[in-house]
Rosetta silent file (secondary structure, phi, psi, omega in degrees, C-alpha in Angstrom):
SEQUENCE: XXXXXXXXXXXXXXXXXXXXXXXXXXXXXXXXXXXXXXXXXXXXXXXXXXXXXXXXXXXXXXXXXXXXXXXXXXXXXXXXXXXXXXXXXXXXXXXXXXXXXXXXXXXXXXXXXXXXXXXXXXXXXXXXXXXXXXXXXXXXXXXXX
SCORE:     score description
SCORE:     0.000 S_00000001
   1 L     0.000  -42.797 -179.474    0.000    0.000    0.000 S_00000001
   2 H   -62.367  -39.480 -179.775    2.810    2.429    0.888 S_00000001
   3 H   -64.571  -36.328  178.766    4.501    1.780   -2.413 S_00000001
   4 H   -65.702  -33.295  178.770    1.290    2.623   -4.304 S_00000001
   5 H   -78.043  -34.450 -176.926    1.129    6.023   -2.585 S_00000001
   6 H   -69.856  -37.478 -178.336    4.804    6.870   -3.077 S_00000001
   7 H   -61.275  -49.919  177.847    4.852    6.395   -6.847 S_00000001
   8 H   -64.930  -36.677  178.796    2.156    9.034   -7.603 S_00000001
   9 H   -64.647  -40.593  178.390    3.671   11.439   -5.062 S_00000001
  10 H   -64.292  -39.851  178.367    7.102   11.088   -6.653 S_00000001
  11 H   -64.019  -44.865  178.902    5.589   11.765  -10.087 S_00000001
  12 H   -61.976  -44.182  179.524    3.793   14.900   -8.831 S_00000001
  13 H   -61.513  -40.941  179.168    6.998   16.136   -7.171 S_00000001
  14 H   -64.038  -42.738  178.260    8.943   15.583  -10.397 S_00000001
  15 H   -64.146  -42.728  179.470    6.360   17.512  -12.445 S_00000001
  16 H   -63.543  -45.292 -179.887    6.343   20.421   -9.983 S_00000001
  17 H   -64.577  -38.992 -179.739   10.135   20.662   -9.969 S_00000001
  18 H   -70.332  -30.371  177.669   10.390   20.556  -13.755 S_00000001
  19 H   -69.928  -27.373 -179.393    7.775   23.320  -14.067 S_00000001
  20 H   -76.056  -21.360 -177.246    9.896   25.550  -11.813 S_00000001
  21 L   -81.556  113.241 -179.309   12.954   25.332  -14.073 S_00000001
  22 L   -88.273    1.249  178.493   12.854   28.236  -16.523 S_00000001
  23 L    83.051   16.011  178.102   15.946   27.064  -18.398 S_00000001
  24 L   142.171  174.560 -177.106   18.259   29.827  -17.132 S_00000001
  25 L   -68.739  138.773  175.474   18.225   33.160  -15.378 S_00000001
  26 L   -84.035  147.890  174.066   15.376   35.513  -16.224 S_00000001
  27 L   -60.741  132.980 -177.633   16.145   39.148  -17.002 S_00000001
  28 L  -137.920 -175.429  171.944   15.670   41.070  -13.749 S_00000001
  29 L    64.534 -112.214 -172.538   16.495   44.356  -12.081 S_00000001
  30 L  -104.558   17.286  178.746   17.085   47.150  -14.581 S_00000001
  31 L   -58.077  132.990  176.487   16.554   45.239  -17.834 S_00000001
  32 E   134.884 -168.170  179.768   14.863   47.439  -20.412 S_00000001
  33 E  -103.327  130.603 -179.716   15.034   50.878  -21.978 S_00000001
  34 E  -119.707  134.987  178.746   15.611   53.892  -19.752 S_00000001
  35 E  -123.524  154.079  177.732   15.186   57.504  -20.892 S_00000001
  36 E   176.507 -150.635 -178.292   16.059   60.740  -19.223 S_00000001
  37 E  -138.440  155.029  168.931   18.371   63.720  -19.161 S_00000001
  38 E  -123.280  142.554 -179.852   21.902   64.608  -18.132 S_00000001
  39 E  -158.155  158.869  176.363   22.826   68.119  -17.027 S_00000001
  40 L   -80.942  132.663 -176.211   25.392   70.058  -15.046 S_00000001
  41 L   -80.814   -6.172 -173.104   24.129   70.769  -11.526 S_00000001
  42 L   -83.081   -5.083  179.259   26.049   74.036  -11.136 S_00000001
  43 L  -137.372  130.335 -178.448   23.619   76.238  -13.117 S_00000001
  44 L   -61.591  -33.068 -178.358   19.852   76.453  -12.755 S_00000001
  45 L   -99.958   21.565 -179.594   19.446   77.107  -16.496 S_00000001
  46 L   -60.447  138.908  177.526   21.931   74.421  -17.604 S_00000001
  47 L   -60.540  146.158  176.475   20.925   72.662  -20.838 S_00000001
  48 L  -108.079  122.926 -176.864   19.398   69.209  -20.398 S_00000001
  49 E  -102.709  127.893  179.807   20.680   66.617  -22.846 S_00000001
  50 E   -64.543  141.835  176.588   18.488   63.613  -23.712 S_00000001
  51 E  -135.433  143.489  173.782   19.889   60.180  -22.880 S_00000001
  52 E  -133.819  131.755  179.143   18.626   56.692  -23.650 S_00000001
  53 E  -127.716  131.290  175.064   20.124   53.510  -22.164 S_00000001
  54 E  -110.259  117.215 -175.536   19.206   49.921  -23.096 S_00000001
  55 E  -121.632  147.001  170.159   20.277   47.465  -20.398 S_00000001
  56 E  -120.590  119.200 -177.936   20.199   43.716  -19.913 S_00000001
  57 E  -110.218  113.559 -179.641   20.539   42.650  -16.269 S_00000001
  58 L   -88.413   -5.337 -175.362   21.297   38.957  -15.752 S_00000001
  59 L    99.512  -20.187  176.924   21.376   39.276  -11.989 S_00000001
  60 L  -124.068  -15.180 -177.113   25.176   39.087  -11.947 S_00000001
  61 L  -157.391  147.112  175.366   26.127   41.526  -14.725 S_00000001
  62 E  -116.148  132.936  174.160   24.642   44.397  -16.713 S_00000001
  63 E  -129.683  169.914  177.167   25.444   44.958  -20.392 S_00000001
  64 E   152.115 -157.255 -177.991   23.932   47.208  -23.021 S_00000001
  65 E  -155.928  170.146  179.438   24.364   50.482  -24.844 S_00000001
  66 E  -163.307  178.264  179.654   23.176   54.054  -24.864 S_00000001
  67 E  -151.065  138.524  171.625   23.298   57.450  -26.473 S_00000001
  68 E  -113.241  133.831 -176.735   23.479   61.063  -25.278 S_00000001
  69 E  -112.865  145.013  169.691   22.270   63.662  -27.764 S_00000001
  70 L    86.466    4.739  178.353   23.126   67.310  -28.304 S_00000001
  71 L   -63.903  145.118 -175.021   26.363   67.752  -26.330 S_00000001
  72 L   -53.476  -40.070 -178.149   28.398   70.701  -27.681 S_00000001
  73 L  -104.532   31.620  177.854   31.378   68.646  -28.909 S_00000001
  74 L   -67.224  156.998  174.443   29.335   65.693  -30.167 S_00000001
  75 L   -56.590  170.800 -176.324   30.258   64.083  -33.483 S_00000001
  76 L   -51.739  -30.577 -179.940   28.621   65.563  -36.607 S_00000001
  77 L   -81.870   -0.884  175.861   25.420   63.568  -36.059 S_00000001
  78 L    78.957   11.428 -174.669   25.085   65.128  -32.584 S_00000001
  79 E  -124.489  131.583  168.915   25.132   61.782  -30.752 S_00000001
  80 E   -99.513  112.740  178.088   27.595   60.258  -28.303 S_00000001
  81 E   -98.307  143.255  179.787   27.063   56.516  -28.421 S_00000001
  82 E  -141.290  160.012  174.824   28.438   54.289  -25.692 S_00000001
  83 E  -117.869  150.544  176.401   28.474   50.652  -24.636 S_00000001
  84 E   -90.241  114.411  179.837   28.209   49.295  -21.121 S_00000001
  85 E   -77.156  -36.472  179.848   31.350   47.296  -20.451 S_00000001
  86 E  -165.474  155.128  178.508   30.200   46.081  -17.072 S_00000001
  87 E  -168.358  167.241  177.955   27.686   47.028  -14.466 S_00000001
  88 E  -147.165  156.353  175.285   25.785   46.019  -11.381 S_00000001
  89 E  -137.177  100.676 -174.677   22.500   46.742   -9.644 S_00000001
  90 E  -128.723  126.619  178.636   22.666   45.815   -5.963 S_00000001
  91 L    51.615   39.138  177.631   20.298   46.973   -3.223 S_00000001
  92 L    82.340    3.365 -179.850   18.929   49.724   -5.469 S_00000001
  93 E  -105.562  122.565 -179.917   22.390   51.039   -6.431 S_00000001
  94 E  -101.389  132.349  174.599   23.303   51.130  -10.128 S_00000001
  95 E  -135.435  124.932  179.878   26.943   51.281  -11.274 S_00000001
  96 E  -128.426  136.161  169.268   27.920   51.177  -14.947 S_00000001
  97 E   -99.958  123.635 -176.381   31.314   51.346  -16.661 S_00000001
  98 E  -119.367  154.123  177.458   30.820   52.852  -20.105 S_00000001
  99 E  -131.279  127.778  179.248   33.020   53.230  -23.165 S_00000001
 100 E   -77.193  132.569 -176.671   32.339   55.779  -25.875 S_00000001
 101 L   -61.384  -39.274 -174.095   32.212   54.243  -29.342 S_00000001
 102 L   -94.316    3.553 -177.056   33.984   57.112  -31.113 S_00000001
 103 L  -134.773   48.654  178.879   36.638   57.747  -28.431 S_00000001
 104 L   -63.142  148.179   -1.415   38.359   54.490  -27.536 S_00000001
 105 L   -95.644   32.718 -175.112   39.735   53.729  -25.052 S_00000001
 106 L   -60.140  133.194  176.449   37.848   56.390  -23.066 S_00000001
 107 E  -116.772  144.872  175.239   35.906   55.031  -20.144 S_00000001
 108 E  -131.167 -178.960 -179.733   33.188   56.825  -18.215 S_00000001
 109 E  -138.926  150.488  169.455   30.883   55.972  -15.364 S_00000001
 110 E  -129.065  128.829  178.387   27.238   56.154  -14.455 S_00000001
 111 E  -137.084  133.738 -178.404   26.266   55.712  -10.825 S_00000001
 112 E  -158.568  174.032 -178.598   22.807   56.122   -9.375 S_00000001
 113 E  -126.642  137.255  175.079   20.221   55.079   -6.861 S_00000001
 114 E   -64.746  113.721 -175.362   16.723   53.780   -7.494 S_00000001
 115 E  -101.106  -11.943  179.320   14.683   56.730   -6.237 S_00000001
 116 E  -156.882  142.286 -178.222   11.225   55.452   -7.100 S_00000001
 117 E   -98.863  -27.483 -177.381    9.893   51.987   -7.905 S_00000001
 118 L  -143.733   95.931    3.730    6.624   52.695   -9.721 S_00000001
 119 L   -76.988  153.809 -178.253    7.411   54.156  -12.153 S_00000001
 120 E   -67.845  127.175  179.050   11.041   53.092  -11.844 S_00000001
 121 E  -135.445  142.383  177.027   13.371   56.089  -11.616 S_00000001
 122 E  -126.644  135.735  176.366   17.111   56.358  -11.064 S_00000001
 123 E  -128.129  135.422 -178.687   18.959   59.532  -10.096 S_00000001
 124 E  -172.427 -142.998 -177.695   22.724   59.823   -9.948 S_00000001
 125 E  -130.492  158.422  177.269   25.828   61.063  -11.740 S_00000001
 126 E  -139.105  137.473  176.368   27.520   60.540  -15.089 S_00000001
 127 E  -126.001  128.362 -174.596   31.112   61.248  -16.080 S_00000001
 128 L  -136.721 -153.988 -177.117   32.008   61.163  -19.741 S_00000001
 129 L  -101.989  160.228  173.787   34.274   62.467  -22.506 S_00000001
 130 H    54.740 -124.782 -179.168   34.786   65.963  -23.905 S_00000001
 131 H   -66.198  -14.453  179.031   31.941   68.279  -22.873 S_00000001
 132 H   -91.962    2.903  179.152   30.621   65.438  -20.729 S_00000001
 133 L   -70.465  140.176 -175.779   33.805   65.355  -18.612 S_00000001
 134 L    97.345  166.992 -175.130   33.095   66.081  -14.981 S_00000001
 135 L   -75.795  124.928  169.622   30.054   65.157  -13.010 S_00000001
 136 E  -106.301  152.605  168.531   26.697   65.508  -14.660 S_00000001
 137 E   -85.128  140.384  176.600   23.461   64.751  -12.883 S_00000001
 138 E  -124.283  132.297  175.445   21.547   61.942  -14.568 S_00000001
 139 E  -124.607  122.771 -176.804   17.830   61.311  -14.201 S_00000001
 140 E  -124.854  147.004  173.147   16.380   58.171  -15.780 S_00000001
 141 E  -132.616  136.070 -179.538   12.914   56.679  -15.994 S_00000001
 142 E   -67.979  127.200  176.174   12.153   53.174  -17.156 S_00000001
 143 E   -95.096  -34.469 -178.283   10.308   53.151  -20.466 S_00000001
 144 E  -154.200  159.818  177.795   10.037   49.413  -20.875 S_00000001
 145 L  -117.970    0.000    0.000   11.044   46.173  -19.243 S_00000001
């Protein structure tokens, strides 16, 4: 009798465990497209430059790319494109190492804190190349996940 009960229970347990396996880590954290602005905090009327960042967060590493538009010493198309070399999102703190596509081997940084969860917003600083050298304030809002 005991054996008859154990076989169906083992089958149910096996089915439940196999349903839980998603086949790898799901995108989490900051995965998606983020839009916002970067600006210098030292002047109330400082220009605000649009920024868009596309990130993939595996839970252990962040990769992706982005673009800042309209900076004074931008290439002829007016866009600074960058790639995320490495990044992390831990306890609401975002840290990204970025490299500008047209200025190798220049590296920059983006660091911020999740300031709101719904809608998701990050506020922090950005340091870049040329006119973007020095600390800029960065404000991002999640557009998609």
